[in-house]
Backbone atoms as SQL, in Angstrom:
CREATE TABLE atoms (id INTEGER PRIMARY KEY, chain TEXT, resi INTEGER, resn TEXT, atom TEXT, x REAL, y REAL, z REAL);
INSERT INTO atoms VALUES
  (1, 'A', 1, 'UNK', 'N', 3.003, -10.997, -20.949),
  (2, 'A', 1, 'UNK', 'CA', 2.170, -10.068, -20.403),
  (3, 'A', 1, 'UNK', 'C', 2.960, -9.207, -19.566),
  (4, 'A', 2, 'UNK', 'N', 2.201, -7.963, -20.221),
  (5, 'A', 2, 'UNK', 'CA', 3.289, -7.183, -19.225),
  (6, 'A', 2, 'UNK', 'C', 2.636, -6.197, -18.124),
  (7, 'A', 3, 'UNK', 'N', 3.166, -5.836, -16.746),
  (8, 'A', 3, 'UNK', 'CA', 2.768, -5.125, -15.703),
  (9, 'A', 3, 'UNK', 'C', 2.647, -3.788, -16.014),
  (10, 'A', 4, 'UNK', 'N', 1.721, -3.106, -15.475),
  (11, 'A', 4, 'UNK', 'CA', 1.265, -1.947, -15.715),
  (12, 'A', 4, 'UNK', 'C', 2.745, -1.069, -14.830),
  (13, 'A', 5, 'UNK', 'N', 3.448, 0.147, -15.738),
  (14, 'A', 5, 'UNK', 'CA', 4.658, 0.160, -15.531),
  (15, 'A', 5, 'UNK', 'C', 4.743, 1.421, -13.865),
  (16, 'A', 6, 'UNK', 'N', 3.431, 1.872, -13.709),
  (17, 'A', 6, 'UNK', 'CA', 3.421, 2.828, -12.385),
  (18, 'A', 6, 'UNK', 'C', 3.206, 2.093, -11.442),
  (19, 'A', 7, 'UNK', 'N', 2.894, 0.715, -11.156),
  (20, 'A', 7, 'UNK', 'CA', 2.745, 0.253, -9.938),
  (21, 'A', 7, 'UNK', 'C', 3.904, -0.598, -9.427),
  (22, 'A', 8, 'UNK', 'N', 4.108, -0.836, -8.269),
  (23, 'A', 8, 'UNK', 'CA', 5.281, -1.449, -7.734),
  (24, 'A', 8, 'UNK', 'C', 4.557, -2.750, -7.377),
  (25, 'A', 9, 'UNK', 'N', 5.286, -3.919, -7.201),
  (26, 'A', 9, 'UNK', 'CA', 4.730, -5.189, -7.339),
  (27, 'A', 9, 'UNK', 'C', 6.370, -6.101, -5.741),
  (28, 'A', 10, 'UNK', 'N', 5.386, -6.747, -5.252),
  (29, 'A', 10, 'UNK', 'CA', 5.836, -7.337, -4.387),
  (30, 'A', 10, 'UNK', 'C', 6.332, -9.396, -4.611),
  (31, 'A', 11, 'UNK', 'N', 7.442, -9.705, -3.905),
  (32, 'A', 11, 'UNK', 'CA', 7.474, -11.228, -4.484),
  (33, 'A', 11, 'UNK', 'C', 6.349, -12.079, -4.377),
  (34, 'A', 12, 'UNK', 'N', 5.517, -11.601, -3.531),
  (35, 'A', 12, 'UNK', 'CA', 4.213, -12.561, -3.322),
  (36, 'A', 12, 'UNK', 'C', 3.014, -12.410, -4.348),
  (37, 'A', 13, 'UNK', 'N', 3.407, -11.151, -5.699),
  (38, 'A', 13, 'UNK', 'CA', 2.352, -11.077, -6.359),
  (39, 'A', 13, 'UNK', 'C', 1.678, -10.310, -6.035),
  (40, 'A', 14, 'UNK', 'N', 1.651, -9.121, -5.064),
  (41, 'A', 14, 'UNK', 'CA', 0.707, -8.228, -4.804),
  (42, 'A', 14, 'UNK', 'C', 1.048, -7.162, -5.626),
  (43, 'A', 15, 'UNK', 'N', 0.294, -6.205, -5.799),
  (44, 'A', 15, 'UNK', 'CA', 0.716, -4.730, -6.875),
  (45, 'A', 15, 'UNK', 'C', 0.388, -3.441, -5.683),
  (46, 'A', 16, 'UNK', 'N', 1.241, -2.169, -6.022),
  (47, 'A', 16, 'UNK', 'CA', 0.408, -1.484, -5.129),
  (48, 'A', 16, 'UNK', 'C', 1.107, -0.147, -6.144),
  (49, 'A', 17, 'UNK', 'N', -0.473, 0.737, -5.909),
  (50, 'A', 17, 'UNK', 'CA', -0.199, 2.137, -6.281),
  (51, 'A', 17, 'UNK', 'C', -0.027, 3.019, -5.098),
  (52, 'A', 18, 'UNK', 'N', 1.033, 3.956, -5.282),
  (53, 'A', 18, 'UNK', 'CA', 0.940, 4.998, -4.016),
  (54, 'A', 18, 'UNK', 'C', 0.253, 6.485, -5.029),
  (55, 'A', 19, 'UNK', 'N', -0.780, 6.702, -3.840),
  (56, 'A', 19, 'UNK', 'CA', -1.361, 7.795, -4.382),
  (57, 'A', 19, 'UNK', 'C', -1.706, 9.272, -3.007),
  (58, 'A', 20, 'UNK', 'N', -0.741, 9.786, -3.037),
  (59, 'A', 20, 'UNK', 'CA', -0.878, 10.827, -1.691),
  (60, 'A', 20, 'UNK', 'C', -0.486, 10.087, -0.295),
  (61, 'A', 21, 'UNK', 'N', 0.823, 9.334, -0.309),
  (62, 'A', 21, 'UNK', 'CA', 0.799, 8.454, 0.726),
  (63, 'A', 21, 'UNK', 'C', 0.143, 7.778, 1.601),
  (64, 'A', 22, 'UNK', 'N', -0.659, 7.661, 0.420),
  (65, 'A', 22, 'UNK', 'CA', -1.598, 6.431, 0.839),
  (66, 'A', 22, 'UNK', 'C', -1.213, 5.323, -0.326),
  (67, 'A', 23, 'UNK', 'N', -1.369, 3.557, -0.187),
  (68, 'A', 23, 'UNK', 'CA', -1.329, 2.465, -1.114),
  (69, 'A', 23, 'UNK', 'C', -2.125, 1.516, -1.037),
  (70, 'A', 24, 'UNK', 'N', -2.678, 1.794, -2.532),
  (71, 'A', 24, 'UNK', 'CA', -3.769, 0.905, -3.212),
  (72, 'A', 24, 'UNK', 'C', -3.422, -0.061, -3.259),
  (73, 'A', 25, 'UNK', 'N', -3.342, -1.518, -2.728),
  (74, 'A', 25, 'UNK', 'CA', -3.138, -2.573, -3.149),
  (75, 'A', 25, 'UNK', 'C', -3.716, -3.839, -3.516),
  (76, 'A', 26, 'UNK', 'N', -3.419, -4.530, -4.490),
  (77, 'A', 26, 'UNK', 'CA', -4.283, -5.726, -5.316),
  (78, 'A', 26, 'UNK', 'C', -2.819, -7.028, -5.757),
  (79, 'A', 27, 'UNK', 'N', -4.184, -7.824, -6.459),
  (80, 'A', 27, 'UNK', 'CA', -2.703, -9.116, -6.791),
  (81, 'A', 27, 'UNK', 'C', -2.836, -8.666, -7.849),
  (82, 'A', 28, 'UNK', 'N', -1.619, -9.126, -9.000),
  (83, 'A', 28, 'UNK', 'CA', -1.471, -9.192, -10.221),
  (84, 'A', 28, 'UNK', 'C', -2.236, -9.864, -10.906),
  (85, 'A', 29, 'UNK', 'N', -2.133, -9.710, -12.209),
  (86, 'A', 29, 'UNK', 'CA', -2.547, -10.632, -13.685),
  (87, 'A', 29, 'UNK', 'C', -1.928, -11.991, -13.222),
  (88, 'A', 30, 'UNK', 'N', -0.610, -11.908, -13.111),
  (89, 'A', 30, 'UNK', 'CA', 0.114, -13.396, -13.249),
  (90, 'A', 30, 'UNK', 'C', -0.435, -13.990, -11.785),
  (91, 'A', 31, 'UNK', 'N', -0.696, -13.677, -10.944),
  (92, 'A', 31, 'UNK', 'CA', -0.983, -13.899, -9.693),
  (93, 'A', 31, 'UNK', 'C', -2.643, -14.445, -10.068),
  (94, 'A', 32, 'UNK', 'N', -3.489, -13.632, -10.482),
  (95, 'A', 32, 'UNK', 'CA', -4.720, -14.394, -10.614),
  (96, 'A', 32, 'UNK', 'C', -5.035, -15.497, -11.507),
  (97, 'A', 33, 'UNK', 'N', -4.309, -15.393, -12.843),
  (98, 'A', 33, 'UNK', 'CA', -4.404, -16.383, -13.991),
  (99, 'A', 33, 'UNK', 'C', -3.810, -17.997, -13.281),
  (100, 'A', 34, 'UNK', 'N', -2.771, -17.606, -12.145),
  (101, 'A', 34, 'UNK', 'CA', -2.377, -19.113, -11.839),
  (102, 'A', 34, 'UNK', 'C', -3.449, -19.846, -10.846),
  (103, 'A', 35, 'UNK', 'N', -4.305, -18.433, -10.251),
  (104, 'A', 35, 'UNK', 'CA', -5.139, -19.019, -9.000),
  (105, 'A', 35, 'UNK', 'C', -6.324, -20.036, -9.631),
  (106, 'A', 36, 'UNK', 'N', -7.061, -19.462, -11.097),
  (107, 'A', 36, 'UNK', 'CA', -7.736, -19.795, -11.801),
  (108, 'A', 36, 'UNK', 'C', -8.780, -18.590, -11.220),
  (109, 'A', 37, 'UNK', 'N', -10.205, -19.629, -11.441),
  (110, 'A', 37, 'UNK', 'CA', -11.476, -18.618, -11.274),
  (111, 'A', 37, 'UNK', 'C', -11.814, -18.119, -9.644),
  (112, 'A', 38, 'UNK', 'N', -11.566, -16.702, -9.160),
  (113, 'A', 38, 'UNK', 'CA', -11.563, -16.596, -7.769),
  (114, 'A', 38, 'UNK', 'C', -13.264, -16.669, -7.576),
  (115, 'A', 39, 'UNK', 'N', -13.432, -17.118, -6.501),
  (116, 'A', 39, 'UNK', 'CA', -14.785, -17.293, -5.903),
  (117, 'A', 39, 'UNK', 'C', -15.099, -16.492, -4.810),
  (118, 'A', 40, 'UNK', 'N', -14.239, -16.824, -4.340),
  (119, 'A', 40, 'UNK', 'CA', -14.451, -15.800, -2.897),
  (120, 'A', 40, 'UNK', 'C', -13.110, -14.832, -2.209),
  (121, 'A', 41, 'UNK', 'N', -13.576, -13.703, -1.544),
  (122, 'A', 41, 'UNK', 'CA', -12.398, -12.811, -1.261),
  (123, 'A', 41, 'UNK', 'C', -12.534, -12.275, 0.331),
  (124, 'A', 42, 'UNK', 'N', -11.570, -12.692, 1.362),
  (125, 'A', 42, 'UNK', 'CA', -11.541, -12.304, 2.646),
  (126, 'A', 42, 'UNK', 'C', -10.214, -11.340, 2.421),
  (127, 'A', 43, 'UNK', 'N', -10.909, -9.784, 3.357),
  (128, 'A', 43, 'UNK', 'CA', -10.158, -9.291, 3.564),
  (129, 'A', 43, 'UNK', 'C', -10.207, -8.231, 4.845),
  (130, 'A', 44, 'UNK', 'N', -9.601, -7.386, 5.236),
  (131, 'A', 44, 'UNK', 'CA', -9.490, -7.149, 6.403),
  (132, 'A', 44, 'UNK', 'C', -10.767, -5.794, 7.127),
  (133, 'A', 45, 'UNK', 'N', -10.897, -4.969, 7.509),
  (134, 'A', 45, 'UNK', 'CA', -11.500, -3.868, 7.978),
  (135, 'A', 45, 'UNK', 'C', -11.123, -2.915, 8.015),
  (136, 'A', 46, 'UNK', 'N', -11.774, -2.113, 7.772),
  (137, 'A', 46, 'UNK', 'CA', -11.171, -0.689, 7.706),
  (138, 'A', 46, 'UNK', 'C', -10.680, -0.473, 9.148),
  (139, 'A', 47, 'UNK', 'N', -9.650, -0.031, 9.777),
  (140, 'A', 47, 'UNK', 'CA', -9.044, 0.822, 10.728),
  (141, 'A', 47, 'UNK', 'C', -7.990, -0.418, 11.466),
  (142, 'A', 48, 'UNK', 'N', -7.811, -1.673, 10.567),
  (143, 'A', 48, 'UNK', 'CA', -7.027, -2.572, 10.847),
  (144, 'A', 48, 'UNK', 'C', -5.572, -2.326, 10.432),
  (145, 'A', 49, 'UNK', 'N', -4.785, -3.037, 11.007),
  (146, 'A', 49, 'UNK', 'CA', -3.328, -2.528, 11.172),
  (147, 'A', 49, 'UNK', 'C', -2.353, -3.443, 9.883),
  (148, 'A', 50, 'UNK', 'N', -1.826, -3.430, 8.731),
  (149, 'A', 50, 'UNK', 'CA', -1.507, -4.143, 8.061),
  (150, 'A', 50, 'UNK', 'C', 0.621, -4.356, 8.632),
  (151, 'A', 51, 'UNK', 'N', 0.907, -5.546, 8.283),
  (152, 'A', 51, 'UNK', 'CA', 2.326, -5.467, 8.893),
  (153, 'A', 51, 'UNK', 'C', 2.947, -6.057, 7.281),
  (154, 'A', 52, 'UNK', 'N', 3.955, -5.734, 6.709),
  (155, 'A', 52, 'UNK', 'CA', 4.691, -6.119, 5.711),
  (156, 'A', 52, 'UNK', 'C', 4.724, -7.448, 5.894),
  (157, 'A', 53, 'UNK', 'N', 5.215, -8.058, 4.614),
  (158, 'A', 53, 'UNK', 'CA', 4.924, -9.632, 4.609),
  (159, 'A', 53, 'UNK', 'C', 4.465, -10.237, 5.451),
  (160, 'A', 54, 'UNK', 'N', 3.170, -9.503, 6.068),
  (161, 'A', 54, 'UNK', 'CA', 2.203, -10.589, 6.841),
  (162, 'A', 54, 'UNK', 'C', 1.167, -11.089, 6.187),
  (163, 'A', 55, 'UNK', 'N', 0.437, -11.771, 6.244),
  (164, 'A', 55, 'UNK', 'CA', -0.802, -11.646, 5.648),
  (165, 'A', 55, 'UNK', 'C', -2.439, -11.144, 5.921),
  (166, 'A', 56, 'UNK', 'N', -3.098, -10.563, 5.159),
  (167, 'A', 56, 'UNK', 'CA', -4.153, -9.646, 5.456),
  (168, 'A', 56, 'UNK', 'C', -5.370, -10.554, 4.951),
  (169, 'A', 57, 'UNK', 'N', -5.534, -11.189, 4.433),
  (170, 'A', 57, 'UNK', 'CA', -6.705, -11.703, 3.863),
  (171, 'A', 57, 'UNK', 'C', -6.291, -13.186, 2.918),
  (172, 'A', 58, 'UNK', 'N', -7.292, -13.362, 1.679),
  (173, 'A', 58, 'UNK', 'CA', -7.167, -14.510, 1.488),
  (174, 'A', 58, 'UNK', 'C', -8.036, -14.197, 0.036),
  (175, 'A', 59, 'UNK', 'N', -8.006, -15.104, -0.753),
  (176, 'A', 59, 'UNK', 'CA', -8.596, -15.203, -2.190),
  (177, 'A', 59, 'UNK', 'C', -8.933, -17.021, -2.213),
  (178, 'A', 60, 'UNK', 'N', -9.993, -17.444, -2.304),
  (179, 'A', 60, 'UNK', 'CA', -10.168, -18.691, -2.567),
  (180, 'A', 60, 'UNK', 'C', -10.842, -18.855, -4.178),
  (181, 'A', 61, 'UNK', 'N', -9.923, -19.345, -4.786),
  (182, 'A', 61, 'UNK', 'CA', -10.121, -20.289, -6.260),
  (183, 'A', 61, 'UNK', 'C', -11.356, -21.304, -6.312),
  (184, 'A', 62, 'UNK', 'N', -11.341, -21.986, -7.632),
  (185, 'A', 62, 'UNK', 'CA', -11.986, -23.463, -7.879),
  (186, 'A', 62, 'UNK', 'C', -10.811, -24.394, -6.873),
  (187, 'A', 63, 'UNK', 'N', -9.820, -23.540, -7.318),
  (188, 'A', 63, 'UNK', 'CA', -8.509, -24.635, -7.624),
  (189, 'A', 63, 'UNK', 'C', -8.029, -24.525, -5.772),
  (190, 'A', 64, 'UNK', 'N', -7.789, -23.764, -5.262),
  (191, 'A', 64, 'UNK', 'CA', -7.163, -23.533, -3.823),
  (192, 'A', 64, 'UNK', 'C', -7.605, -22.160, -3.399),
  (193, 'A', 65, 'UNK', 'N', -7.442, -22.362, -1.788),
  (194, 'A', 65, 'UNK', 'CA', -7.239, -20.557, -1.269),
  (195, 'A', 65, 'UNK', 'C', -5.548, -20.345, -1.133),
  (196, 'A', 66, 'UNK', 'N', -5.621, -19.365, -1.162),
  (197, 'A', 66, 'UNK', 'CA', -4.344, -18.340, -1.052),
  (198, 'A', 66, 'UNK', 'C', -4.232, -17.390, -0.396),
  (199, 'A', 67, 'UNK', 'N', -3.291, -16.994, 0.324),
  (200, 'A', 67, 'UNK', 'CA', -2.958, -16.296, 1.425),
  (201, 'A', 67, 'UNK', 'C', -2.433, -14.520, 0.701),
  (202, 'A', 68, 'UNK', 'N', -3.085, -13.676, 1.099),
  (203, 'A', 68, 'UNK', 'CA', -2.380, -12.465, 0.645),
  (204, 'A', 68, 'UNK', 'C', -1.785, -11.650, 1.506),
  (205, 'A', 69, 'UNK', 'N', -0.744, -11.288, 1.225),
  (206, 'A', 69, 'UNK', 'CA', 0.768, -10.649, 2.102),
  (207, 'A', 69, 'UNK', 'C', 0.484, -9.177, 1.693),
  (208, 'A', 70, 'UNK', 'N', 0.946, -8.679, 2.518),
  (209, 'A', 70, 'UNK', 'CA', 0.987, -6.966, 3.052),
  (210, 'A', 70, 'UNK', 'C', 2.140, -6.757, 2.340),
  (211, 'A', 71, 'UNK', 'N', 2.444, -6.144, 0.982),
  (212, 'A', 71, 'UNK', 'CA', 3.400, -5.441, 0.204),
  (213, 'A', 71, 'UNK', 'C', 3.880, -4.316, 1.475),
  (214, 'A', 72, 'UNK', 'N', 2.906, -3.676, 1.891),
  (215, 'A', 72, 'UNK', 'CA', 3.680, -2.793, 2.678),
  (216, 'A', 72, 'UNK', 'C', 3.125, -2.592, 4.032),
  (217, 'A', 73, 'UNK', 'N', 3.166, -1.618, 5.223),
  (218, 'A', 73, 'UNK', 'CA', 2.832, -1.424, 6.536),
  (219, 'A', 73, 'UNK', 'C', 1.907, -0.185, 6.561),
  (220, 'A', 74, 'UNK', 'N', 0.770, -0.359, 7.238),
  (221, 'A', 74, 'UNK', 'CA', 0.141, 0.477, 7.250),
  (222, 'A', 74, 'UNK', 'C', -1.693, 0.442, 7.904),
  (223, 'A', 75, 'UNK', 'N', -2.386, 1.896, 7.939),
  (224, 'A', 75, 'UNK', 'CA', -3.278, 1.283, 8.465),
  (225, 'A', 75, 'UNK', 'C', -4.498, 1.534, 7.263),
  (226, 'A', 76, 'UNK', 'N', -5.459, 0.196, 7.192),
  (227, 'A', 76, 'UNK', 'CA', -6.919, -0.004, 6.206),
  (228, 'A', 76, 'UNK', 'C', -7.359, 1.445, 6.498),
  (229, 'A', 77, 'UNK', 'N', -7.352, 1.773, 5.153),
  (230, 'A', 77, 'UNK', 'CA', -8.901, 3.118, 5.335),
  (231, 'A', 77, 'UNK', 'C', -9.837, 2.806, 4.246),
  (232, 'A', 78, 'UNK', 'N', -9.656, 2.044, 3.533),
  (233, 'A', 78, 'UNK', 'CA', -11.026, 1.655, 2.639),
  (234, 'A', 78, 'UNK', 'C', -10.447, 0.436, 2.034),
  (235, 'A', 79, 'UNK', 'N', -11.777, -0.158, 2.019),
  (236, 'A', 79, 'UNK', 'CA', -11.753, -2.056, 1.208),
  (237, 'A', 79, 'UNK', 'C', -12.838, -1.918, 0.699),
  (238, 'A', 80, 'UNK', 'N', -12.329, -2.719, -0.825),
  (239, 'A', 80, 'UNK', 'CA', -13.110, -3.134, -1.771),
  (240, 'A', 80, 'UNK', 'C', -14.416, -3.794, -1.429),
  (241, 'A', 81, 'UNK', 'N', -15.628, -3.341, -1.237),
  (242, 'A', 81, 'UNK', 'CA', -16.791, -3.891, -1.045),
  (243, 'A', 81, 'UNK', 'C', -16.897, -4.717, -1.933),
  (244, 'A', 82, 'UNK', 'N', -17.090, -4.308, -3.137),
  (245, 'A', 82, 'UNK', 'CA', -17.844, -4.960, -4.443),
  (246, 'A', 82, 'UNK', 'C', -17.159, -6.613, -4.580),
  (247, 'A', 83, 'UNK', 'N', -15.751, -6.781, -3.668),
  (248, 'A', 83, 'UNK', 'CA', -15.498, -7.877, -3.942),
  (249, 'A', 83, 'UNK', 'C', -16.524, -9.077, -3.260),
  (250, 'A', 84, 'UNK', 'N', -17.192, -8.694, -2.338),
  (251, 'A', 84, 'UNK', 'CA', -17.273, -9.425, -2.037),
  (252, 'A', 84, 'UNK', 'C', -18.617, -10.200, -2.358),
  (253, 'A', 85, 'UNK', 'N', -19.601, -9.223, -3.463),
  (254, 'A', 85, 'UNK', 'CA', -20.679, -9.597, -4.214),
  (255, 'A', 85, 'UNK', 'C', -19.944, -10.279, -5.655),
  (256, 'A', 86, 'UNK', 'N', -18.521, -9.445, -5.701),
  (257, 'A', 86, 'UNK', 'CA', -18.248, -9.839, -7.376),
  (258, 'A', 86, 'UNK', 'C', -16.569, -10.369, -7.020),
  (259, 'A', 87, 'UNK', 'N', -16.283, -11.415, -6.421),
  (260, 'A', 87, 'UNK', 'CA', -15.127, -11.866, -6.973),
  (261, 'A', 87, 'UNK', 'C', -14.269, -12.278, -7.958),
  (262, 'A', 88, 'UNK', 'N', -15.021, -12.510, -9.342),
  (263, 'A', 88, 'UNK', 'CA', -14.729, -12.281, -10.241),
  (264, 'A', 88, 'UNK', 'C', -14.173, -11.374, -11.130),
  (265, 'A', 89, 'UNK', 'N', -14.451, -10.146, -10.232),
  (266, 'A', 89, 'UNK', 'CA', -13.843, -8.828, -11.151),
  (267, 'A', 89, 'UNK', 'C', -11.950, -9.188, -10.602),
  (268, 'A', 90, 'UNK', 'N', -11.593, -10.034, -9.701),
  (269, 'A', 90, 'UNK', 'CA', -10.327, -10.067, -9.536),
  (270, 'A', 90, 'UNK', 'C', -9.017, -10.644, -11.123),
  (271, 'A', 91, 'UNK', 'N', -10.093, -12.044, -11.733),
  (272, 'A', 91, 'UNK', 'CA', -10.028, -12.274, -12.543),
  (273, 'A', 91, 'UNK', 'C', -10.283, -11.428, -14.095),
  (274, 'A', 92, 'UNK', 'N', -11.168, -10.774, -13.846),
  (275, 'A', 92, 'UNK', 'CA', -11.771, -9.763, -15.060),
  (276, 'A', 92, 'UNK', 'C', -11.252, -8.666, -15.118),
  (277, 'A', 93, 'UNK', 'N', -10.477, -7.680, -13.914),
  (278, 'A', 93, 'UNK', 'CA', -9.807, -6.559, -13.816),
  (279, 'A', 93, 'UNK', 'C', -9.169, -6.598, -12.601),
  (280, 'A', 94, 'UNK', 'N', -7.634, -7.101, -12.489),
  (281, 'A', 94, 'UNK', 'CA', -6.843, -7.068, -11.731),
  (282, 'A', 94, 'UNK', 'C', -6.464, -5.804, -11.099),
  (283, 'A', 95, 'UNK', 'N', -6.188, -4.895, -11.663),
  (284, 'A', 95, 'UNK', 'CA', -5.523, -3.346, -11.682),
  (285, 'A', 95, 'UNK', 'C', -6.791, -2.413, -11.734),
  (286, 'A', 96, 'UNK', 'N', -7.761, -2.740, -11.981),
  (287, 'A', 96, 'UNK', 'CA', -8.889, -1.370, -11.945),
  (288, 'A', 96, 'UNK', 'C', -9.726, -1.993, -10.811),
  (289, 'A', 97, 'UNK', 'N', -11.004, -3.052, -11.585),
  (290, 'A', 97, 'UNK', 'CA', -11.967, -3.134, -10.540),
  (291, 'A', 97, 'UNK', 'C', -11.438, -3.772, -9.168),
  (292, 'A', 98, 'UNK', 'N', -10.627, -4.876, -9.054),
  (293, 'A', 98, 'UNK', 'CA', -10.198, -5.598, -8.359),
  (294, 'A', 98, 'UNK', 'C', -9.108, -5.080, -7.312),
  (295, 'A', 99, 'UNK', 'N', -9.034, -3.920, -7.170),
  (296, 'A', 99, 'UNK', 'CA', -7.854, -3.195, -5.836),
  (297, 'A', 99, 'UNK', 'C', -8.579, -3.961, -4.877),
  (298, 'A', 100, 'UNK', 'N', -8.141, -4.197, -3.592),
  (299, 'A', 100, 'UNK', 'CA', -8.632, -4.984, -2.085),
  (300, 'A', 100, 'UNK', 'C', -8.814, -3.707, -1.311),
  (301, 'A', 101, 'UNK', 'N', -7.391, -3.072, -0.968),
  (302, 'A', 101, 'UNK', 'CA', -7.654, -2.236, 0.371),
  (303, 'A', 101, 'UNK', 'C', -6.588, -1.047, -0.156),
  (304, 'A', 102, 'UNK', 'N', -6.690, 0.209, 0.677),
  (305, 'A', 102, 'UNK', 'CA', -6.179, 1.359, 0.744),
  (306, 'A', 102, 'UNK', 'C', -5.913, 1.000, 2.029),
  (307, 'A', 103, 'UNK', 'N', -4.326, 1.702, 2.139),
  (308, 'A', 103, 'UNK', 'CA', -3.619, 1.873, 3.496),
  (309, 'A', 103, 'UNK', 'C', -2.939, 3.301, 3.600),
  (310, 'A', 104, 'UNK', 'N', -2.913, 3.574, 4.651),
  (311, 'A', 104, 'UNK', 'CA', -2.779, 4.981, 4.834),
  (312, 'A', 104, 'UNK', 'C', -0.912, 4.439, 5.260),
  (313, 'A', 105, 'UNK', 'N', 0.163, 4.396, 4.561),
  (314, 'A', 105, 'UNK', 'CA', 1.342, 3.981, 4.359),
  (315, 'A', 105, 'UNK', 'C', 2.157, 4.499, 6.255),
  (316, 'A', 106, 'UNK', 'N', 2.679, 3.670, 6.725),
  (317, 'A', 106, 'UNK', 'CA', 3.317, 3.494, 8.005),
  (318, 'A', 106, 'UNK', 'C', 4.943, 3.838, 8.091),
  (319, 'A', 107, 'UNK', 'N', 5.020, 3.611, 6.990),
  (320, 'A', 107, 'UNK', 'CA', 6.681, 3.672, 6.614),
  (321, 'A', 107, 'UNK', 'C', 6.997, 3.609, 5.329),
  (322, 'A', 108, 'UNK', 'N', 7.237, 4.582, 4.438),
  (323, 'A', 108, 'UNK', 'CA', 7.300, 4.985, 2.466),
  (324, 'A', 108, 'UNK', 'C', 8.418, 4.346, 2.001),
  (325, 'A', 109, 'UNK', 'N', 9.503, 3.962, 3.206),
  (326, 'A', 109, 'UNK', 'CA', 10.813, 3.564, 2.960),
  (327, 'A', 109, 'UNK', 'C', 10.671, 2.087, 2.323),
  (328, 'A', 110, 'UNK', 'N', 9.486, 1.273, 3.023),
  (329, 'A', 110, 'UNK', 'CA', 9.144, 0.083, 2.649),
  (330, 'A', 110, 'UNK', 'C', 8.757, -0.082, 0.926),
  (331, 'A', 111, 'UNK', 'N', 8.383, 0.971, 0.270),
  (332, 'A', 111, 'UNK', 'CA', 8.267, 0.927, -0.868),
  (333, 'A', 111, 'UNK', 'C', 9.510, 0.715, -2.216),
  (334, 'A', 112, 'UNK', 'N', 10.674, 0.982, -0.983),
  (335, 'A', 112, 'UNK', 'CA', 11.736, 0.828, -2.067),
  (336, 'A', 112, 'UNK', 'C', 12.085, -0.794, -2.139),
  (337, 'A', 113, 'UNK', 'N', 11.452, -2.035, -1.060),
  (338, 'A', 113, 'UNK', 'CA', 11.725, -3.142, -1.129),
  (339, 'A', 113, 'UNK', 'C', 10.677, -3.412, -2.554),
  (340, 'A', 114, 'UNK', 'N', 10.120, -2.890, -2.562),
  (341, 'A', 114, 'UNK', 'CA', 9.123, -3.652, -3.703),
  (342, 'A', 114, 'UNK', 'C', 9.660, -3.334, -5.369),
  (343, 'A', 115, 'UNK', 'N', 9.484, -4.187, -6.361),
  (344, 'A', 115, 'UNK', 'CA', 9.639, -4.118, -7.540),
  (345, 'A', 115, 'UNK', 'C', 9.470, -3.003, -8.725),
  (346, 'A', 116, 'UNK', 'N', 10.497, -2.968, -9.448),
  (347, 'A', 116, 'UNK', 'CA', 9.254, -2.205, -10.513),
  (348, 'A', 116, 'UNK', 'C', 8.890, -3.099, -11.722),
  (349, 'A', 117, 'UNK', 'N', 8.268, -2.840, -12.758),
  (350, 'A', 117, 'UNK', 'CA', 7.192, -3.769, -13.434),
  (351, 'A', 117, 'UNK', 'C', 8.149, -4.356, -14.346),
  (352, 'A', 118, 'UNK', 'N', 9.206, -3.893, -14.273),
  (353, 'A', 118, 'UNK', 'CA', 10.445, -4.811, -15.386),
  (354, 'A', 118, 'UNK', 'C', 11.088, -5.955, -14.637),
  (355, 'A', 119, 'UNK', 'N', 11.252, -5.906, -13.113),
  (356, 'A', 119, 'UNK', 'CA', 11.603, -6.738, -12.330),
  (357, 'A', 119, 'UNK', 'C', 10.603, -7.565, -12.131),
  (358, 'A', 120, 'UNK', 'N', 9.519, -7.663, -11.729),
  (359, 'A', 120, 'UNK', 'CA', 8.956, -8.060, -11.631),
  (360, 'A', 120, 'UNK', 'C', 7.866, -9.114, -12.870),
  (361, 'A', 121, 'UNK', 'N', 8.022, -8.297, -14.283),
  (362, 'A', 121, 'UNK', 'CA', 7.831, -9.229, -15.164),
  (363, 'A', 121, 'UNK', 'C', 8.998, -10.234, -15.464),
  (364, 'A', 122, 'UNK', 'N', 10.521, -9.950, -15.261),
  (365, 'A', 122, 'UNK', 'CA', 11.593, -11.003, -15.323),
  (366, 'A', 122, 'UNK', 'C', 11.035, -11.944, -13.753),
  (367, 'A', 123, 'UNK', 'N', 10.522, -11.557, -13.086),
  (368, 'A', 123, 'UNK', 'CA', 10.639, -12.576, -12.053),
  (369, 'A', 123, 'UNK', 'C', 9.473, -13.664, -12.486),
  (370, 'A', 124, 'UNK', 'N', 8.885, -13.297, -12.891),
  (371, 'A', 124, 'UNK', 'CA', 7.424, -14.140, -13.353),
  (372, 'A', 124, 'UNK', 'C', 7.745, -14.772, -14.555),
  (373, 'A', 125, 'UNK', 'N', 8.534, -14.179, -15.231),
  (374, 'A', 125, 'UNK', 'CA', 9.107, -15.138, -16.811),
  (375, 'A', 125, 'UNK', 'C', 10.074, -16.118, -15.975),
  (376, 'A', 126, 'UNK', 'N', 10.418, -16.544, -15.226),
  (377, 'A', 126, 'UNK', 'CA', 11.245, -17.389, -14.903),
  (378, 'A', 126, 'UNK', 'C', 10.563, -18.298, -13.986),
  (379, 'A', 127, 'UNK', 'N', 9.261, -17.982, -13.250),
  (380, 'A', 127, 'UNK', 'CA', 8.552, -19.012, -12.805),
  (381, 'A', 127, 'UNK', 'C', 7.990, -20.175, -13.573);
C-alpha cells in the first residue's frame, strides 16, 4: 500500500496536506488498518491551539482507543463534523472524507520534520 505522494507524514501515523499556509490533518490508511473498525472520533474545537507532538483528540475502534498526535502546531480553523455521525469514513476514505482538522500553521518549519511518502512507506513496511 503506497501513501499519497503529495502528503507529509508523522511517525505517529498522521498525514498533513499543506494548502496556502494551512494544514489539513488526518490519519493514514496504515493507522486505520491497524486500529480496525472506527466507531467514534473525538476532535478539538475550532479555535483550539494544537502543539506539535501533543495529543489533540482520539479515535475509538472496536479494538482500542488511540490518541491523535498533532504533526504540526497551529490554530484549529475547521473541524470535520461529518466524522461525528460517520466515524466509518476513517476506514473507508482516510485521505479524502476522513480529514480531521484544518489548522493555520504557526511554524511552517515544522513541516520539515515530517516524512515524505517514500520514507513513511519504508517505516510502515518495517513495522
